[in-house]
Structure formats: C-alpha cells, structure tokens
C-alpha angles and dihedrals in degrees: 000000000000136000094204117139101230140034094249092057092047091049092047091052092049095047093047091052093046091048092052092050094047093046091051090054099041105039115082115244091202112073097179118116116248126192110223134179120216135180123213119200127194093058108152100171145007087262089061091052090049090049091053092046092051091046093051091048091056095053110110099233094045113097099173139014124199127181113232098179149317123230137168105309096348146070132198127214138182113216131186108219132190105224096022132239096338093053091051094047092048094048095046090049089060092061136062101226100083132027128189114268132199116262137186087232111061091200094054121102102232123168137176122225111241116230 
C-alpha cells in the first residue's frame, strides 16, 4: 500500500521494497570462504567436464575451482565458495547448466549436467 500521489512514485516504492526483500533472501549473510566437494553426473566427454569447470568458475560466489577426478559418466570438483554451501546451491539453482541429483549421501553436493 502506498499513499503516493502519482503512479511513478507508487511504482518506485514497490520496486524498492521488492528489491530489498529479494536481496535479503538471495545475498549470502556468511562471507567466509568454504571448501566444498561436488560431484557432477551426466558427463559424456572431457568437453562436458571442461564446460562444468568453466561454468563453476564463472559463478559469483566461487573463488576457485579444482578438478578432483573424472570417471565414467561423472566428474568431481573442489570449489572454494564465498558464503558456503547455501550460496553455491542458490547460485547454481539460478542457472540451467546443473540441476540437483539424487545421491546416496544426503549431505553430498551432487548435480546432473543439463543437456
């Protein structure tokens, strides 16, 4: 609700409020760097593994990407992430390259490469 006199002022108030709420939800509150391991399944080639590595390196909270290994249909990475696990999950969820995958270990970070 707003008591502003014109549409522009009402819209500005609404957008400012929406921006503040979204920023509070999306920005990590923890700025420490965490080292996380993640496994990506659905890797069909070395090009796929390179694509995932490049993608992870471009994510805003990721400060470092290291390959841990490549196996049949999967690759493992260690990433250093500002804001920890939640920041990584949130940022990956915004894209279309990786999607969460089921894992035997509920604490593991396991993703599937999107086609």
